[in-house]
C-alpha positions in Angstrom: 347.9 257.1 86.6 348.0 258.4 90.5 351.1 260.7 91.7 353.5 258.7 93.8 353.9 260.5 96.9 356.5 258.0 99.0 358.7 255.4 97.5 360.6 253.2 99.9 363.6 251.0 99.0 365.0 248.8 101.1 364.7 250.9 104.4 367.0 249.4 107.1 367.4 250.8 110.8 370.1 249.6 113.2 370.5 250.6 116.7 373.5 249.7 118.9 371.8 248.4 122.3 373.7 249.8 125.2 375.8 252.2 123.6 376.5 255.5 125.0 378.7 258.7 123.8 381.7 258.2 121.4 380.6 254.3 120.2 377.5 255.1 118.7 378.5 258.5 117.5 381.2 256.3 116.0 379.0 254.0 114.5 376.4 256.7 113.2 379.5 258.3 111.4 380.3 254.9 109.6 377.2 254.2 108.8 377.1 257.9 107.3 380.4 257.2 105.5 378.7 253.6 104.1 375.7 255.2 102.6 377.8 257.9 100.6 380.4 255.8 99.2 377.1 253.2 98.5 379.3 250.3 100.5 376.9 247.4 101.3 376.0 247.5 105.1 376.9 244.8 107.2 374.4 242.0 107.4 373.1 240.7 110.4 374.9 237.2 110.8 375.4 234.7 114.0 379.0 235.9 114.0 378.1 240.1 114.1 377.6 241.8 116.9 375.2 241.2 119.5 374.6 244.7 120.7 373.1 245.3 117.3 369.1 245.5 116.9 367.6 246.0 113.5 364.6 247.8 114.2 363.8 247.7 110.4 365.3 245.6 107.3 364.8 246.2 103.7 361.3 247.4 104.0 360.2 248.8 100.3 356.5 250.2 99.4 355.0 253.0 97.2 352.1 254.9 98.2 350.5 257.2 95.9 348.3 259.8 96.3 345.0 259.8 97.6 345.8 256.5 99.1 344.2 255.8 102.9 347.5 253.3 104.2 347.2 251.0 107.9 349.8 250.1 109.2 349.9 247.3 111.8 351.8 245.0 113.6 352.8 243.9 117.2 354.5 246.0 119.6 358.3 246.2 118.6 357.6 245.1 115.1 358.9 248.7 113.7 356.1 250.8 113.1 357.3 254.0 115.2 360.5 253.9 113.3 359.4 253.8 110.1 357.0 256.8 110.9 360.1 258.6 112.5 362.2 258.2 108.9 358.8 258.7 106.7 358.8 262.2 109.3 362.1 262.8 108.8 362.9 262.5 112.3 365.6 260.1 112.3 367.7 258.8 109.4 367.8 255.2 108.1 371.3 253.0 108.1 370.4 251.7 104.8 368.3 252.4 101.8 366.3 255.5 100.8 362.9 257.1 100.9 361.3 259.8 98.4 358.4 261.9 99.6 356.5 264.4 97.5 354.4 267.4 99.5 354.5 268.6 103.1 354.4 265.9 105.7 351.7 266.6 108.8 352.7 263.8 111.5 350.9 263.3 115.0 353.6 260.4 116.6 353.6 261.2 120.3 352.0 263.6 122.8 353.0 266.8 122.6 355.4 266.1 119.7 356.1 269.6 117.5 354.7 272.0 120.5 356.7 274.1 122.6 356.1 273.9 126.0 356.3 277.4 126.9 354.3 278.6 124.2 350.1 279.4 124.1 347.6 277.0 122.2 347.5 279.7 119.6 350.9 280.7 119.4 351.5 276.8 118.7 349.2 276.5 115.6 350.7 279.2 114.0 354.6 278.0 114.7 353.3 274.5 113.2 351.6 276.6 110.5 355.1 278.4 109.6 357.2 275.0 109.7 354.6 273.5 107.0 355.6 276.8 105.1 352.1 278.3 105.6 351.3 282.3 105.2 350.0 283.5 108.6 346.6 284.4 107.1 346.3 281.0 105.9 347.0 279.7 109.4 344.4 282.9 110.6 341.8 281.2 108.2 341.3 277.6 109.6 342.6 278.7 113.5 339.0 278.9 114.8 338.0 275.6 112.9 341.3 274.3 114.4 339.9 275.4 118.1 336.1 274.1 117.8 337.5 270.7 116.6 339.9 270.4 119.5 337.8 271.7 122.0 340.4 273.7 123.7 339.2 277.1 123.0 338.7 278.4 126.2 342.1 277.4 126.5 343.7 278.6 123.9 346.0 281.6 125.7 347.1 279.0 128.3 351.1 277.7 128.0 350.8 274.2 126.3 352.7 273.1 129.5 349.9 273.2 131.4 347.4 270.6 129.3 346.6 267.5 130.1 347.7 264.6 127.7 344.3 264.7 126.5 344.3 268.1 125.7 347.7 268.1 123.8 346.8 265.1 121.8 343.0 266.8 120.7 345.0 270.1 119.6 348.1 268.1 118.0 345.6 266.3 116.0 343.5 269.3 115.0 346.7 271.2 113.8 347.7 268.5 111.6 344.2 267.5 110.1 343.0 271.3 109.2 346.5 272.9 108.2 347.9 272.4 104.7 349.6 269.2 104.1 350.0 266.5 101.3 351.0 263.6 103.6 348.9 262.9 107.1 350.6 260.6 109.4 348.9 259.8 112.3 350.6 257.0 115.3 348.2 255.7 118.0 348.5 258.3 119.7 344.8 258.7 119.3 344.1 255.8 122.0 344.7 258.7 124.5 341.4 260.4 123.7 338.2 259.4 124.6 335.8 257.7 122.5 334.0 260.7 121.0 337.1 262.2 120.2 338.4 259.2 118.4 335.3 258.8 116.1 335.7 263.0 115.1 339.4 261.9 114.4 338.5 258.6 112.1 336.1 261.0 110.5 338.1 264.0 109.9 341.3 261.5 108.4 338.1 260.0 105.9 337.5 263.9 104.9 340.9 264.4 104.4 341.8 261.3 102.2 338.5 262.5 100.4 340.1 265.8 99.6 343.1 263.2 97.5 345.4 263.8 100.4 347.3 260.7 101.9 347.0 258.8 104.9 349.0 256.7 107.1 347.4 255.5 109.9 349.0 253.2 112.8 346.7 251.4 115.2 345.9 248.2 116.9 342.3 248.8 116.6 341.8 246.2 113.5 338.0 247.9 113.1 339.3 251.0 113.1 341.9 250.2 110.5 339.6 248.3 108.3 336.6 251.3 108.3 339.6 254.3 107.3 341.7 252.1 105.2 341.5 250.5 101.6 345.0 249.6 101.5 347.4 248.0 104.9 351.0 247.1 105.5 352.0 244.4 107.8 355.2 245.1 110.1 356.9 242.4 111.9 360.0 241.8 113.7 361.1 244.8 111.1 360.0 243.2 108.1 357.4 244.2 105.7 355.3 240.7 105.6 352.4 242.0 103.3 350.7 245.2 101.5 347.8 245.2 100.0 343.9 245.5 100.8 343.2 246.1 103.6 341.1 243.0 104.1 343.9 240.6 103.3 346.2 241.7 105.3 344.1 242.1 108.4 343.5 238.4 108.2 347.0 237.4 107.5 347.9 239.7 110.8 345.0 238.2 113.0 346.5 234.2 111.5 350.0 235.3 113.1 348.6 236.8 116.1 346.1 233.5 117.1 349.4 231.3 116.5 349.7 232.3 120.3 349.2 229.8 122.8 347.0 229.2 125.7 349.7 230.5 127.9 352.7 232.3 128.4 355.3 232.4 131.2 358.3 234.2 131.2 361.5 232.4 133.0 362.1 235.8 134.6 359.2 237.5 134.6 358.0 240.6 132.8 357.6 244.0 133.8 357.5 247.2 131.8 361.2 249.2 131.6 361.4 251.0 135.2 359.6 248.8 136.6 362.0 247.0 140.0 358.7 246.0 142.4 356.5 243.8 140.4 357.2 241.1 137.4 354.4 238.8 135.6 356.0 235.3 135.7 352.6 233.9 133.5 349.2 234.3 132.0 347.4 231.6 131.0 344.1 230.1 129.6 342.3 227.5 131.9 339.7 224.9 130.4 336.7 223.1 132.2 339.2 220.7 133.4 341.4 223.0 135.0 344.2 222.5 132.7 345.4 225.1 130.1 344.0 224.8 127.0 342.9 227.1 123.8 340.0 225.7 122.8 336.5 225.9 124.3 332.7 225.4 123.4 330.1 228.0 123.7 329.0 226.1 126.7 332.5 226.4 128.3 333.6 229.1 131.0 336.8 230.9 129.9 339.1 231.4 132.8 341.9 233.8 132.3 344.7 233.1 135.0 347.7 235.7 136.3 350.5 234.6 138.3 352.9 237.7 139.7 355.1 238.5 142.3 355.4 241.9 144.1 358.3 243.0 146.0 356.8 245.7 147.8 353.3 246.7 148.4 351.1 247.9 145.3 348.4 250.5 146.1 345.5 250.4 143.6 346.3 247.4 141.8 344.5 247.3 138.4 344.2 244.6 136.0 342.8 245.3 132.0 341.5 242.4 130.1 340.8 243.3 126.5 339.1 240.6 124.4 338.9 241.0 120.5 337.1 239.3 117.7 339.2 237.4 114.8 338.3 240.7 112.7 339.8 243.0 115.5 336.3 244.1 117.1 336.8 244.7 121.2 334.0 242.2 122.1 334.6 243.4 125.8 336.8 245.5 128.1 336.6 244.7 131.8 339.0 245.2 135.0 339.0 244.1 138.4 338.2 247.5 139.4 334.8 246.8 138.0 334.0 244.2 141.1 334.0 246.5 144.4 334.8 243.6 146.6 337.9 242.6 145.3 340.6 244.0 147.1 343.2 246.1 145.2 346.2 245.9 147.9 349.0 243.9 146.7 351.0 242.8 149.8 354.7 241.2 148.9 354.1 238.3 147.5 353.1 235.9 144.8 349.5 236.1 143.5 347.3 234.3 141.3 344.5 236.6 139.6 341.5 234.8 138.1 339.1 236.3 135.5 336.2 233.9 134.3 334.0 234.5 131.5 330.7 232.2 132.3 329.3 229.9 130.0 327.2 231.0 127.3 328.7 234.4 126.5 330.9 234.5 123.6 329.6 232.9 120.1 332.1 230.2 118.0 334.8 232.1 116.3 338.8 233.2 116.9 340.0 235.3 119.8 342.5 237.1 121.0 343.3 238.5 124.8 345.6 241.8 125.5 346.2 242.7 129.2 347.7 245.7 131.0 348.1 246.1 134.7 348.9 249.4 136.5 348.8 251.3 139.9 348.3 254.2 142.2 349.3 257.2 139.7 348.8 255.6 136.5 352.1 253.7 136.7 351.8 251.0 134.1 353.3 247.7 135.3 352.8 245.7 131.5 351.1 246.0 128.3 350.4 243.0 126.6 348.6 243.2 123.1 346.9 239.8 121.7 349.3 238.0 123.8 346.4 235.0 124.2 344.7 233.0 121.5 341.5 231.1 122.0 339.1 229.2 119.6 335.4 228.8 120.8 333.5 226.1 118.5 330.1 224.9 118.3 330.7 222.2 120.7 328.4 220.7 122.8 328.1 218.9 125.9 326.5 215.9 128.0 324.3 215.7 124.3 322.7 218.8 124.4 321.6 220.6 121.0 323.4 223.7 120.2 321.9 225.6 117.1 324.7 227.7 114.7 323.8 231.6 116.2 324.6 234.9 114.4 326.7 237.8 116.0 329.8 238.0 118.5 327.8 236.7 121.7 325.8 233.2 122.4 323.7 234.2 125.5 321.3 231.1 127.3 318.0 233.0 126.7 314.5 231.9 127.9 311.8 232.4 125.7 307.9 232.1 127.7 304.6 231.9 126.1 301.3 232.7 127.6 298.2 234.0 126.6 297.6 237.9 126.4 295.2 239.1 129.1 295.1 242.8 126.9 291.6 243.3 126.2 290.5 243.8 122.2 289.5 247.2 121.7 286.8 247.8 119.0 288.2 249.4 115.7 287.2 252.7 114.7 285.4 251.5 111.9 283.4 249.0 113.8 
């Protein structure tokens, strides 16, 4: 029987929205007192304070030694809160978690690094925090620097590193130093494709050594490739835990429940953005109306409606289309077309992206989008906000055949006589 590494029981975390200073401190003291005397925490009810936000609510699970567990869910589902509790960064409001062994966590870019120390000094600092001897750290130092690719800058203060350099070094430190449990958040998205591939390979190697890995990602293909088990969080609750394929299917079925159009009454934007709001995003069918069901012979148009209150330079929209098993089918941007004017004057605007007919094969797809302006200022980020169903439906009595793969291209075959001369064989 495998050793139990993590036991979580009724984990719940409450935040008080808009509370600062004495009010939030008082609430923390109240929660601490409730835990000490084993009182039952106040439950969420219509009569309770409307400032209470439960990032986690009654989450229980067990993870054994050698398990590779994916943690999936939409933004705001509680994934980061759960990882912070497992990493002992924050305490649960209710419930308890028991962990066996040392934990190495990579949650945010730069976490665990002192900005004024050099790369090498931060490696030794992290190893000391994990309880390693100096000679143990020294024996792994070359491997860490080689894997991260920051060797030429090892004696440079980390505050001068780019975000990509920091995340590469942070992952190398977490993966190479001694730990029993490795926790990796979506920060790997900062790295380039080649480094992400190396990270997935390294996490697989760590798992094969019998250590426990918890991996958070919106990339279902990466989760299915690395993880044997999976957990699905939704609105702070654990919706399911089991074999990766089954849990991903459940998550994607929920995602597919999204309609072909989403509108915001007061607009949507990232926190701190006051000069831009996204008013709506929808799928437009061949008839010109909103639709979420298409044929393989139909063009698929994605329409964005937004409003700018001030001029916005270098405006860019990225659209991500994923298949039902999480594979990225395409990622396109208005920046791909040099003829598109990327200056956004004040006022309301409509942008449309059209995927031509005979491109997508039959199946279910999710659409995510993000927009940013000059200096990489994100205006909005939305994962799997829309869903589309593409079917093998003929138009105008044409005959359609089932095709394998992600694409359903309209290809052209030609037949003609070969004009090549027959060369006499050597035996002749």
